[in-house]
KOLNU-426946 format. One record per residue (C-alpha): residue number from 1; residue in three letters; x, y, z. Coordinates in steps of 0.25 Angstrom, whole numbers. Example, Ala and Ser with C-alpha at 12.3 -4.5 7.8 and 13.67 -1.06 7.14 Angstrom:
KOLNU-426946
<1,"Ala",<49,-18,31>>
<2,"Ser",<55,-4,29>>
//
This chain:
KOLNU-426946
<1,"Unk",<-2,-108,-87>>
<2,"Unk",<13,-105,-89>>
<3,"Unk",<10,-90,-92>>
<4,"Unk",<1,-89,-80>>
<5,"Unk",<11,-96,-71>>
<6,"Unk",<22,-86,-75>>
<7,"Unk",<13,-74,-74>>
<8,"Unk",<9,-78,-60>>
<9,"Unk",<24,-81,-56>>
<10,"Unk",<27,-66,-61>>
<11,"Unk",<15,-61,-53>>
<12,"Unk",<20,-68,-41>>
<13,"Unk",<34,-63,-43>>
<14,"Unk",<29,-48,-44>>
<15,"Unk",<21,-51,-31>>
<16,"Unk",<34,-56,-24>>
<17,"Unk",<41,-43,-29>>
<18,"Unk",<31,-34,-24>>
<19,"Unk",<31,-41,-10>>
<20,"Unk",<46,-40,-10>>
<21,"Unk",<45,-25,-12>>
<22,"Unk",<35,-24,0>>
<23,"Unk",<43,-33,9>>
<24,"Unk",<56,-26,5>>
<25,"Unk",<50,-13,10>>
<26,"Unk",<53,-17,24>>
<27,"Unk",<67,-22,20>>
<28,"Unk",<72,-36,17>>
<29,"Unk",<78,-39,31>>
<30,"Unk",<64,-43,37>>
<31,"Unk",<61,-52,25>>
<32,"Unk",<75,-58,26>>
<33,"Unk",<73,-61,40>>
<34,"Unk",<60,-69,37>>
<35,"Unk",<67,-76,26>>
<36,"Unk",<79,-80,34>>
<37,"Unk",<70,-86,45>>
<38,"Unk",<63,-93,34>>
<39,"Unk",<76,-100,30>>
<40,"Unk",<77,-105,45>>
<41,"Unk",<63,-111,44>>
<42,"Unk",<67,-117,31>>
<43,"Unk",<80,-123,37>>
<44,"Unk",<74,-129,49>>
<45,"Unk",<62,-134,41>>
<46,"Unk",<73,-141,32>>
<47,"Unk",<80,-147,43>>
<48,"Unk",<68,-152,50>>
<49,"Unk",<62,-158,37>>
<50,"Unk",<75,-163,33>>
<51,"Unk",<77,-171,46>>
<52,"Unk",<63,-177,45>>
<53,"Unk",<67,-186,33>>
<54,"Unk",<79,-192,39>>
<55,"Unk",<71,-195,52>>
<56,"Unk",<60,-202,44>>
<57,"Unk",<70,-210,36>>
<58,"Unk",<77,-215,48>>
<59,"Unk",<63,-218,55>>
<60,"Unk",<58,-225,42>>
<61,"Unk",<71,-232,38>>
<62,"Unk",<76,-236,52>>
<63,"Unk",<91,-240,54>>
<64,"Unk",<92,-245,40>>
<65,"Unk",<88,-232,33>>
<66,"Unk",<99,-224,26>>
<67,"Unk",<101,-212,35>>
<68,"Unk",<99,-198,28>>
<69,"Unk",<109,-187,29>>
<70,"Unk",<104,-181,43>>
<71,"Unk",<105,-195,49>>
<72,"Unk",<118,-197,43>>
<73,"Unk",<123,-184,49>>
<74,"Unk",<118,-189,63>>
<75,"Unk",<125,-202,61>>
<76,"Unk",<138,-196,58>>
<77,"Unk",<138,-186,70>>
<78,"Unk",<131,-195,80>>
<79,"Unk",<136,-209,76>>
<80,"Unk",<131,-222,82>>
<81,"Unk",<118,-217,87>>
<82,"Unk",<105,-225,85>>
<83,"Unk",<94,-220,74>>
<84,"Unk",<85,-215,86>>
<85,"Unk",<96,-205,90>>
<86,"Unk",<97,-200,76>>
<87,"Unk",<82,-200,75>>
<88,"Unk",<81,-192,88>>
<89,"Unk",<91,-182,83>>
<90,"Unk",<84,-180,70>>
<91,"Unk",<71,-178,78>>
<92,"Unk",<77,-167,87>>
<93,"Unk",<83,-160,75>>
<94,"Unk",<69,-160,68>>
<95,"Unk",<62,-154,80>>
<96,"Unk",<73,-143,81>>
<97,"Unk",<72,-140,66>>
<98,"Unk",<57,-139,66>>
<99,"Unk",<57,-130,79>>
<100,"Unk",<68,-121,73>>
<101,"Unk",<60,-121,60>>
<102,"Unk",<47,-116,68>>
<103,"Unk",<54,-106,76>>
<104,"Unk",<60,-100,63>>
<105,"Unk",<46,-101,56>>
<106,"Unk",<40,-93,68>>
<107,"Unk",<51,-83,67>>
<108,"Unk",<49,-82,52>>
<109,"Unk",<34,-80,53>>
<110,"Unk",<36,-69,64>>
<111,"Unk",<46,-62,55>>
<112,"Unk",<37,-63,43>>
<113,"Unk",<26,-57,50>>
<114,"Unk",<34,-45,54>>
<115,"Unk",<39,-44,40>>
<116,"Unk",<24,-44,35>>
<117,"Unk",<20,-34,45>>
<118,"Unk",<32,-25,42>>
<119,"Unk",<30,-26,27>>
<120,"Unk",<15,-23,28>>
<121,"Unk",<16,-11,37>>
<122,"Unk",<28,-6,28>>
<123,"Unk",<20,-8,16>>
<124,"Unk",<8,0,21>>
<125,"Unk",<17,11,26>>
<126,"Unk",<25,12,13>>
<127,"Unk",<12,12,5>>
<128,"Unk",<5,23,14>>
<129,"Unk",<18,32,13>>
<130,"Unk",<19,29,-2>>
<131,"Unk",<4,34,-4>>
<132,"Unk",<6,46,4>>
<133,"Unk",<18,50,-5>>
<134,"Unk",<10,46,-18>>
<135,"Unk",<4,56,-28>>
<136,"Unk",<-10,61,-25>>
<137,"Unk",<-14,55,-39>>
<138,"Unk",<-13,41,-32>>
<139,"Unk",<-24,45,-23>>
<140,"Unk",<-32,52,-33>>
<141,"Unk",<-32,39,-42>>
<142,"Unk",<-34,28,-31>>
<143,"Unk",<-48,25,-28>>
<144,"Unk",<-53,27,-14>>
<145,"Unk",<-50,15,-5>>
<146,"Unk",<-39,9,-14>>
<147,"Unk",<-27,14,-5>>
<148,"Unk",<-34,9,7>>
<149,"Unk",<-36,-4,1>>
<150,"Unk",<-21,-5,-3>>
<151,"Unk",<-17,-2,12>>
<152,"Unk",<-28,-11,19>>
<153,"Unk",<-29,-22,9>>
<154,"Unk",<-18,-23,-1>>
<155,"Unk",<-7,-21,9>>
<156,"Unk",<-13,-32,17>>
<157,"Unk",<-13,-41,5>>
<158,"Unk",<1,-38,3>>
<159,"Unk",<5,-41,17>>
<160,"Unk",<-2,-54,16>>
<161,"Unk",<6,-56,3>>
<162,"Unk",<19,-52,10>>
<163,"Unk",<16,-63,21>>
<164,"Unk",<14,-73,10>>
<165,"Unk",<27,-69,3>>
<166,"Unk",<35,-71,16>>
<167,"Unk",<28,-85,18>>
<168,"Unk",<31,-88,3>>
<169,"Unk",<46,-85,5>>
<170,"Unk",<47,-93,18>>
<171,"Unk",<40,-105,12>>
<172,"Unk",<48,-104,-1>>
<173,"Unk",<61,-104,7>>
<174,"Unk",<57,-117,14>>
<175,"Unk",<52,-123,1>>
<176,"Unk",<66,-120,-6>>
<177,"Unk",<72,-127,5>>
<178,"Unk",<64,-140,3>>
<179,"Unk",<66,-138,-12>>
<180,"Unk",<81,-138,-10>>
<181,"Unk",<81,-150,-1>>
<182,"Unk",<73,-157,-12>>
<183,"Unk",<83,-154,-22>>
<184,"Unk",<94,-159,-13>>
<185,"Unk",<87,-172,-12>>
<186,"Unk",<83,-174,-27>>
<187,"Unk",<85,-164,-38>>
<188,"Unk",<77,-171,-48>>
<189,"Unk",<65,-173,-39>>
<190,"Unk",<65,-158,-34>>
<191,"Unk",<65,-153,-48>>
<192,"Unk",<52,-161,-50>>
<193,"Unk",<47,-153,-37>>
<194,"Unk",<51,-140,-43>>
<195,"Unk",<43,-144,-56>>
<196,"Unk",<31,-148,-47>>
<197,"Unk",<32,-134,-40>>
<198,"Unk",<32,-127,-54>>
<199,"Unk",<20,-135,-59>>
<200,"Unk",<12,-131,-46>>
<201,"Unk",<15,-117,-49>>
<202,"Unk",<10,-118,-64>>
<203,"Unk",<-2,-126,-59>>
<204,"Unk",<-6,-115,-48>>
<205,"Unk",<-4,-104,-58>>
<206,"Unk",<-19,-103,-61>>
<207,"Unk",<-22,-102,-46>>
<208,"Unk",<-12,-91,-45>>
<209,"Unk",<-19,-84,-56>>
<210,"Unk",<-32,-84,-49>>
<211,"Unk",<-26,-79,-36>>
<212,"Unk",<-19,-68,-43>>
<213,"Unk",<-32,-63,-50>>
<214,"Unk",<-40,-64,-37>>
<215,"Unk",<-29,-56,-30>>
<216,"Unk",<-29,-45,-40>>
<217,"Unk",<-45,-45,-40>>
<218,"Unk",<-45,-44,-24>>
<219,"Unk",<-35,-33,-24>>
<220,"Unk",<-43,-25,-35>>
<221,"Unk",<-56,-28,-27>>
<222,"Unk",<-50,-23,-14>>
<223,"Unk",<-47,-10,-21>>
<224,"Unk",<-61,-9,-26>>
<225,"Unk",<-68,-13,-13>>
<226,"Unk",<-59,-3,-5>>
<227,"Unk",<-63,8,-15>>
<228,"Unk",<-77,5,-15>>
<229,"Unk",<-77,5,0>>
<230,"Unk",<-70,18,2>>
<231,"Unk",<-77,26,-8>>
<232,"Unk",<-91,20,-4>>
<233,"Unk",<-89,25,10>>
<234,"Unk",<-81,38,7>>
<235,"Unk",<-93,42,-2>>
<236,"Unk",<-104,36,7>>
<237,"Unk",<-111,50,7>>
<238,"Unk",<-112,49,-8>>
<239,"Unk",<-116,35,-8>>
<240,"Unk",<-128,38,1>>
<241,"Unk",<-132,50,-6>>
<242,"Unk",<-133,42,-19>>
<243,"Unk",<-139,31,-11>>
<244,"Unk",<-129,22,-17>>
<245,"Unk",<-126,13,-5>>
<246,"Unk",<-131,1,-12>>
<247,"Unk",<-122,3,-24>>
<248,"Unk",<-110,4,-15>>
<249,"Unk",<-114,-8,-7>>
<250,"Unk",<-116,-16,-20>>
<251,"Unk",<-103,-12,-26>>
<252,"Unk",<-95,-16,-13>>
<253,"Unk",<-102,-29,-13>>
<254,"Unk",<-98,-32,-27>>
<255,"Unk",<-84,-28,-25>>
<256,"Unk",<-84,-36,-11>>
<257,"Unk",<-89,-48,-18>>
<258,"Unk",<-79,-47,-29>>
<259,"Unk",<-68,-46,-19>>
<260,"Unk",<-73,-58,-12>>
<261,"Unk",<-74,-66,-25>>
<262,"Unk",<-59,-63,-28>>
<263,"Unk",<-55,-67,-14>>
<264,"Unk",<-63,-80,-16>>
<265,"Unk",<-56,-82,-29>>
<266,"Unk",<-43,-81,-23>>
<267,"Unk",<-47,-90,-12>>
<268,"Unk",<-51,-101,-22>>
<269,"Unk",<-38,-100,-29>>
<270,"Unk",<-30,-100,-16>>
<271,"Unk",<-38,-113,-12>>
<272,"Unk",<-33,-120,-24>>
<273,"Unk",<-18,-117,-22>>
<274,"Unk",<-15,-126,-10>>
<275,"Unk",<-23,-139,-14>>
<276,"Unk",<-18,-138,-28>>
<277,"Unk",<-4,-136,-25>>
<278,"Unk",<-4,-147,-14>>
<279,"Unk",<-10,-157,-23>>
<280,"Unk",<-1,-155,-35>>
<281,"Unk",<11,-154,-26>>
<282,"Unk",<8,-167,-19>>
<283,"Unk",<6,-174,-32>>
<284,"Unk",<19,-169,-38>>
<285,"Unk",<27,-172,-25>>
<286,"Unk",<21,-186,-24>>
<287,"Unk",<24,-188,-39>>
<288,"Unk",<39,-183,-37>>
<289,"Unk",<40,-192,-25>>
<290,"Unk",<35,-204,-32>>
<291,"Unk",<44,-202,-44>>
<292,"Unk",<56,-201,-35>>
<293,"Unk",<53,-214,-28>>
<294,"Unk",<51,-221,-41>>
<295,"Unk",<63,-215,-49>>
<296,"Unk",<73,-212,-38>>
<297,"Unk",<70,-220,-25>>
<298,"Unk",<67,-234,-31>>
<299,"Unk",<79,-234,-41>>
<300,"Unk",<88,-230,-29>>
<301,"Unk",<91,-216,-33>>
<302,"Unk",<86,-210,-20>>
<303,"Unk",<84,-215,-6>>
<304,"Unk",<70,-216,-1>>
<305,"Unk",<74,-208,11>>
<306,"Unk",<78,-196,2>>
<307,"Unk",<64,-198,-6>>
<308,"Unk",<58,-197,8>>
<309,"Unk",<65,-184,11>>
<310,"Unk",<62,-179,-3>>
<311,"Unk",<47,-182,-1>>
<312,"Unk",<47,-176,13>>
<313,"Unk",<53,-163,8>>
<314,"Unk",<44,-162,-4>>
<315,"Unk",<32,-164,5>>
<316,"Unk",<37,-152,14>>
<317,"Unk",<39,-144,1>>
<318,"Unk",<25,-146,-4>>
<319,"Unk",<17,-138,6>>
<320,"Unk",<27,-126,4>>
<321,"Unk",<24,-127,-10>>
<322,"Unk",<9,-126,-7>>
<323,"Unk",<11,-114,2>>
<324,"Unk",<20,-107,-8>>
<325,"Unk",<11,-108,-20>>
<326,"Unk",<-1,-104,-11>>
<327,"Unk",<7,-92,-6>>
<328,"Unk",<10,-88,-21>>
<329,"Unk",<-4,-89,-24>>
<330,"Unk",<-7,-80,-12>>
<331,"Unk",<3,-70,-16>>
<332,"Unk",<-3,-69,-30>>
<333,"Unk",<-16,-67,-24>>
<334,"Unk",<-11,-55,-16>>
<335,"Unk",<-3,-50,-28>>
<336,"Unk",<-14,-39,-31>>
<337,"Unk",<-13,-33,-18>>
<338,"Unk",<2,-33,-18>>
<339,"Unk",<3,-26,-31>>
<340,"Unk",<-7,-16,-26>>
<341,"Unk",<1,-13,-14>>
<342,"Unk",<14,-13,-23>>
<343,"Unk",<8,-3,-33>>
<344,"Unk",<4,7,-22>>
<345,"Unk",<18,5,-16>>
<346,"Unk",<23,10,-29>>
<347,"Unk",<15,23,-29>>
<348,"Unk",<24,34,-34>>
<349,"Unk",<29,44,-24>>
<350,"Unk",<24,58,-25>>
<351,"Unk",<31,67,-28>>
<352,"Unk",<40,62,-39>>
<353,"Unk",<49,74,-37>>
<354,"Unk",<51,74,-22>>
<355,"Unk",<48,86,-13>>
<356,"Unk",<60,94,-9>>
<357,"Unk",<65,96,5>>
<358,"Unk",<66,112,6>>
<359,"Unk",<59,117,18>>
<360,"Unk",<47,127,14>>
<361,"Unk",<48,138,23>>
<362,"Unk",<36,146,18>>
<363,"Unk",<32,154,6>>
<364,"Unk",<39,167,6>>
<365,"Unk",<35,173,-8>>
<366,"Unk",<26,165,-17>>
<367,"Unk",<20,152,-21>>
<368,"Unk",<21,150,-36>>
<369,"Unk",<15,140,-46>>
<370,"Unk",<24,139,-58>>
<371,"Unk",<19,133,-71>>
<372,"Unk",<12,122,-63>>
<373,"Unk",<6,111,-71>>
<374,"Unk",<-1,98,-67>>
<375,"Unk",<-7,86,-74>>
<376,"Unk",<-15,75,-66>>
<377,"Unk",<-11,60,-69>>
<378,"Unk",<-24,58,-77>>
<379,"Unk",<-19,69,-87>>
<380,"Unk",<-28,81,-82>>
<381,"Unk",<-20,94,-83>>
<382,"Unk",<-22,101,-69>>
<383,"Unk",<-13,113,-71>>
<384,"Unk",<-6,120,-82>>
<385,"Unk",<6,129,-80>>
<386,"Unk",<0,136,-67>>
<387,"Unk",<8,148,-62>>
<388,"Unk",<4,158,-51>>
<389,"Unk",<10,163,-38>>
<390,"Unk",<5,164,-24>>
<391,"Unk",<12,175,-15>>
<392,"Unk",<15,172,-1>>
<393,"Unk",<3,175,8>>
<394,"Unk",<-6,176,-4>>
<395,"Unk",<-20,169,-6>>
<396,"Unk",<-21,165,-21>>
<397,"Unk",<-34,158,-25>>
<398,"Unk",<-34,148,-37>>
<399,"Unk",<-48,147,-44>>
<400,"Unk",<-53,141,-56>>
<401,"Unk",<-63,130,-61>>
<402,"Unk",<-63,116,-56>>
<403,"Unk",<-52,108,-62>>
<404,"Unk",<-43,120,-65>>
<405,"Unk",<-31,115,-56>>
<406,"Unk",<-33,123,-43>>
<407,"Unk",<-32,111,-34>>
<408,"Unk",<-20,105,-42>>
<409,"Unk",<-12,118,-39>>
<410,"Unk",<-15,116,-24>>
<411,"Unk",<-10,101,-25>>
<412,"Unk",<3,105,-32>>
<413,"Unk",<6,116,-22>>
<414,"Unk",<4,106,-11>>
<415,"Unk",<13,97,-19>>
<416,"Unk",<2,86,-20>>
<417,"Unk",<5,86,-35>>
<418,"Unk",<17,88,-44>>
<419,"Unk",<16,98,-55>>
<420,"Unk",<18,93,-69>>
<421,"Unk",<26,106,-71>>
<422,"Unk",<29,119,-64>>
<423,"Unk",<31,121,-49>>
<424,"Unk",<26,128,-37>>
<425,"Unk",<36,137,-30>>
<426,"Unk",<36,143,-16>>
<427,"Unk",<45,156,-17>>
<428,"Unk",<51,151,-30>>
<429,"Unk",<54,136,-25>>
<430,"Unk",<47,124,-30>>
<431,"Unk",<38,119,-19>>
<432,"Unk",<42,105,-22>>
<433,"Unk",<56,108,-16>>
<434,"Unk",<50,110,-2>>
<435,"Unk",<49,99,8>>
<436,"Unk",<35,92,10>>
<437,"Unk",<35,96,25>>
<438,"Unk",<38,111,23>>
<439,"Unk",<29,113,11>>
<440,"Unk",<17,106,16>>
<441,"Unk",<18,113,29>>
<442,"Unk",<18,126,22>>
<443,"Unk",<6,122,14>>
<444,"Unk",<-8,118,17>>
<445,"Unk",<-21,115,9>>
<446,"Unk",<-36,115,12>>
<447,"Unk",<-43,107,2>>
<448,"Unk",<-58,108,-3>>
<449,"Unk",<-60,94,3>>
<450,"Unk",<-53,95,16>>
<451,"Unk",<-48,81,21>>
<452,"Unk",<-50,78,36>>
<453,"Unk",<-44,65,42>>
<454,"Unk",<-52,56,51>>
<455,"Unk",<-48,62,64>>
<456,"Unk",<-51,74,73>>
<457,"Unk",<-52,88,69>>
<458,"Unk",<-38,91,76>>
<459,"Unk",<-31,79,69>>
<460,"Unk",<-36,85,56>>
<461,"Unk",<-32,99,58>>
<462,"Unk",<-18,96,64>>
<463,"Unk",<-15,85,53>>
<464,"Unk",<-1,86,48>>
<465,"Unk",<3,96,58>>
<466,"Unk",<13,93,69>>
<467,"Unk",<14,100,83>>
<468,"Unk",<1,108,82>>
<469,"Unk",<-2,116,94>>
<470,"Unk",<-16,118,99>>
<471,"Unk",<-15,133,97>>
<472,"Unk",<-11,130,82>>
<473,"Unk",<-23,121,80>>
<474,"Unk",<-32,131,87>>
<475,"Unk",<-28,142,78>>
<476,"Unk",<-30,133,65>>
<477,"Unk",<-44,129,70>>
<478,"Unk",<-47,144,72>>
<479,"Unk",<-42,148,58>>
<480,"Unk",<-50,137,51>>
<481,"Unk",<-63,142,58>>
<482,"Unk",<-64,129,66>>
<483,"Unk",<-65,134,80>>
<484,"Unk",<-81,132,80>>
<485,"Unk",<-80,119,73>>
<486,"Unk",<-70,113,84>>
<487,"Unk",<-79,119,95>>
<488,"Unk",<-91,112,89>>
<489,"Unk",<-85,98,88>>
<490,"Unk",<-87,89,99>>
<491,"Unk",<-72,86,101>>
<492,"Unk",<-67,98,95>>
<493,"Unk",<-54,96,88>>
<494,"Unk",<-54,81,92>>
<495,"Unk",<-67,79,84>>
<496,"Unk",<-66,68,74>>
<497,"Unk",<-69,74,60>>
<498,"Unk",<-71,61,53>>
<499,"Unk",<-66,55,39>>
<500,"Unk",<-63,67,30>>
<501,"Unk",<-70,76,40>>
<502,"Unk",<-83,70,38>>
<503,"Unk",<-88,74,52>>
<504,"Unk",<-86,89,50>>
<505,"Unk",<-92,99,39>>
<506,"Unk",<-85,103,26>>
<507,"Unk",<-82,117,31>>
<508,"Unk",<-76,111,44>>
<509,"Unk",<-68,101,36>>
<510,"Unk",<-62,113,28>>
<511,"Unk",<-59,121,40>>
<512,"Unk",<-52,109,47>>
<513,"Unk",<-43,108,34>>
<514,"Unk",<-40,123,35>>
<515,"Unk",<-36,121,50>>
<516,"Unk",<-27,110,46>>
<517,"Unk",<-21,118,35>>
<518,"Unk",<-18,131,43>>
<519,"Unk",<-13,123,55>>
<520,"Unk",<0,120,46>>
<521,"Unk",<1,135,45>>
<522,"Unk",<4,134,30>>
<523,"Unk",<10,145,22>>
<524,"Unk",<3,141,9>>
<525,"Unk",<-12,137,10>>
<526,"Unk",<-20,131,-1>>
<527,"Unk",<-35,131,0>>
<528,"Unk",<-41,121,-11>>
<529,"Unk",<-56,125,-12>>
<530,"Unk",<-57,124,3>>
<531,"Unk",<-71,129,3>>
<532,"Unk",<-77,123,-10>>
<533,"Unk",<-86,113,-3>>
<534,"Unk",<-92,121,8>>
<535,"Unk",<-105,129,11>>
<536,"Unk",<-105,144,13>>
<537,"Unk",<-104,144,28>>
<538,"Unk",<-93,133,28>>
<539,"Unk",<-86,140,17>>
<540,"Unk",<-86,154,24>>
<541,"Unk",<-80,147,37>>
<542,"Unk",<-69,140,29>>
<543,"Unk",<-66,152,20>>
<544,"Unk",<-64,160,33>>
<545,"Unk",<-54,149,38>>
<546,"Unk",<-47,149,25>>
<547,"Unk",<-45,164,25>>
<548,"Unk",<-39,162,39>>
<549,"Unk",<-30,151,35>>
<550,"Unk",<-25,158,23>>
<551,"Unk",<-21,171,30>>
<552,"Unk",<-6,173,29>>
<553,"Unk",<-4,161,20>>
<554,"Unk",<-1,159,5>>
<555,"Unk",<-15,153,1>>
<556,"Unk",<-19,147,-12>>
<557,"Unk",<-35,145,-13>>
<558,"Unk",<-41,136,-23>>
<559,"Unk",<-55,139,-24>>
<560,"Unk",<-67,136,-33>>
<561,"Unk",<-76,146,-26>>
<562,"Unk",<-71,160,-29>>
<563,"Unk",<-78,166,-18>>
<564,"Unk",<-68,160,-8>>
<565,"Unk",<-56,166,-15>>
<566,"Unk",<-61,181,-16>>
<567,"Unk",<-50,185,-6>>
<568,"Unk",<-38,178,-13>>
<569,"Unk",<-26,187,-17>>
<570,"Unk",<-26,181,-30>>
<571,"Unk",<-33,171,-39>>
<572,"Unk",<-28,161,-49>>
<573,"Unk",<-38,156,-59>>
<574,"Unk",<-36,142,-65>>
<575,"Unk",<-43,135,-77>>
<576,"Unk",<-39,122,-83>>
<577,"Unk",<-26,121,-74>>
<578,"Unk",<-21,135,-78>>
<579,"Unk",<-20,149,-72>>
<580,"Unk",<-29,157,-80>>
<581,"Unk",<-30,170,-71>>
<582,"Unk",<-24,175,-58>>
<583,"Unk",<-26,188,-51>>
<584,"Unk",<-35,194,-40>>
<585,"Unk",<-50,192,-40>>
<586,"Unk",<-53,206,-45>>
<587,"Unk",<-43,205,-57>>
<588,"Unk",<-48,191,-61>>
<589,"Unk",<-62,195,-61>>
<590,"Unk",<-59,207,-69>>
<591,"Unk",<-52,198,-79>>
<592,"Unk",<-65,191,-82>>
<593,"Unk",<-58,178,-85>>
<594,"Unk",<-60,164,-79>>
<595,"Unk",<-60,170,-64>>
<596,"Unk",<-72,179,-68>>
<597,"Unk",<-79,167,-74>>
<598,"Unk",<-77,159,-61>>
<599,"Unk",<-82,171,-53>>
<600,"Unk",<-95,172,-62>>
<601,"Unk",<-97,157,-61>>
<602,"Unk",<-97,159,-45>>
//
């Protein structure tokens, strides 16, 4: 039990440290304000409660009772008055103290709510910004739905934990006041109270263990539920094509039931906390009071009025102890979600070597890959010492079997990934030195799976561009061969395209992506297998749009279909992450190497 108690104390300390980091992200002054007002609550609470005992002593003992210190103070400053006058003054002071305490408590709750709101919004803002600056590998590894679960569920659980933590600090300050008051009245009796509190902590350790395990289980099941939900509906066409609806429904029911069971287990453990704490605390407190009467009051070592005061303060402390132990259990239950949010808030920033701030004014001579190598985190080598150049205004096609590293080259050029060695230069200068704003304004990409946001066609085309005129938009639409599509849509450019462009065809989706790319008027255009998933008619329309877009630009075409790169100025042939051939179509075909075999395969 002792080992378990210390382990849970350590876990609780870790939770508090994580919460302090999250609260500290908005600055310590708001928290200091809440704590300062809590001190006033404690002060007025102490004054009100402290005056109740002398009043009761005066009422019960009458004129023959030995007056306690507050009554003595009144007698010294207002001598010759009747007991009823002193009683009235004490009653007025108690009413004022309680009123002031409630006013301070209201202010404290308002400040705590504002702090909770600031921490919650700041936590989500920081997390969102952090993930947008994370390495792409983070998103490749994260299951579908996990990030949404972190934002929608675990951040909420962390916010609830922050609220509990603020309440824990407020009640702890009041409990400390009562503890100091008890020490002032009797050191020996209060040491017994401290022992009672420690014994309660030991006794409740098994309940805390259940709550901690239930909290971890709930956090894990929340992730699994979110993943199942997201993947099931994102792949709803695959599910229906495989007639696997029942399988998905059964899996969701299973996880949903497990999550409900974990919540029920935590509810059962939480239900034990208050009755167990209250019963044991009252038994201990009554034992302490009984021993005090037998060994201190009867022999004359303590006045009965002081024992009355001590018992009254102890009875005020016991409910606070119940609340503190309950809050501690609640925080341990929420620890799983807190750790998850803290883990994601510690996501490493990409890139490790920051981008520079040199403005990129456009390519003047050549773009060059110099000995570029890259290895994925799982150990897969994608590129090995790749070296080639692309002249300004030139169209260079990169071809090769699947998995040869073609798309990885594009990711490195766009600075999505950091090369393990080597560099990409623009006119002899490392592209890493250019500012993100100018470099990405000068580069654009059209990928094989063009992503469209859930919005209108207009919103998707102008995404990321500021101050676009209607003439510029119309020109981009024309170059991308979208004029007829726009005229056919019921609301033209303001037609909703749906999630990931679900309400338009594959060819239309690609042409929208082309329009979005050329609207930026980039000097460097990357076409990453932009026609690989299209039928013959759509491919012809998209290919024509791509040719229009590439005109006058430095273009890198990554292609699996060799028929789409027949007109390229030069071809780079890759295999197993290495450049094995480069040259014109005719010269490569004459070499009868890998390119020739690819052509024969076509």
